[in-house]
N, C-alpha and C positions, 0 to 999 in steps of 0.2 A: 579493450573489454568488448567482447562479443555476446549478444544475446539473441535469442531466437527470432525476436523482432527485427533484427539487423540483417538476417540472413536472407539473400535474395531467393525469392520465390520462383519456381518455373512458371511460365506464362500459362494461363487456361487455355484448352484448346478452343477453337472457334466453335460456336454451336449455332444450329440453324435457329432462325428466327423463333422465338416462342418457347424454346426449351430453356429450362433451369440449369444454371451451371452449378456444377458440384464443388462444394467447398474443399479445400485442401484438408487433409488429416493431420493433426499435429498430435504427436504422442510425447507426454511429459514423463521423464525417467526421474523419480524421486527416490529411489532406492538408496542414495547416498545423502539425503539431505540432512542438515543439521537444523533442527527446530529450536527456537529460542523464544522468549518472552521479552517484550519491552513496554514500558510505560511512559518512556521518554524518548523523543525525536527531536534532533536537530537538523535542520535543512540548510545547506549552503550551496553555492554554485559557482562554476567558472564559466566563460563563454561557450566552452564545448561540453560541459558535464554538469549533472545535478548530483549532489552527495547527499545521503541520508546517514546520519549517525544515529543508532539505536542503542539503548541502555536502559538500566534498571535504576530507577530513582528510589532509593531505599527509605525516603521520607516524602512522600508524594503530597503531603499536605502543606507545603509551602514554607517549611522551616528554612531560616536564613542559613547561608554558607554550606549548602548541601554539595558534596563532590558526588559526581555521578561518573561511573565508569562505562564507557561505551565499548560494547562487546561485538557490535556489528556495524559494518561500513559498507553500504549499497551504494554503487556509482553507476549511473546510467547517463544516457544522452538525453537530451530535452524532449524528443520525440516520445521515447519510451516513458518518461515522466509524465507527459500529458496524457498519454494512454492509461497509465497507472492512476492518475487523478480522475479520469472518467471511470474506470472499474472500481475504485474506491468509493467514489461518490455513488455510484448506482448501487453497491453493496450496502452503504449506509442508509440510502433511501428504502431499500427493502426492509432491512432491519428495523427502522423506525416505522414503517407501515405495518409491521407484524407485531412489534412490541412497544411502540410510543417513542417519542422524542428523546434523544440521548443529550443530557445536559452536560456541557463540557468544563463548566464552571463547578469545580468540587465544593465551593463554599455553598452553593446554592442547593448541591445535593445532600449535604451533611445536615442532619436533624439534631436539634438539642434534644437532652434527655426530657422524656415526658411528651414530646411532639409526635403527632402521628402522620 
């Protein structure tokens, strides 16, 4: 499986001392993208690859014996996974800075009737 991150990039031309190097331009073609929604993610790996299984949990409030159908599997190398980790971490930090801390424990987010 090849990603844009795995593609060798041409070497930047040498620049005289003090001149800024121009970053390469990357164009993303999303004309054939399949958008989906997931509220479930399972992560597994092999020595060579990281595997993300994404799906929809029809009962996200923790009912026992829930069947979740995985409808997307993303396979990437560990280098790409580490870059993804950094990008997701930065995006969550920006979101929390603008909107407040995200509580991941749903039991702490659910309010009883009559509570504010």
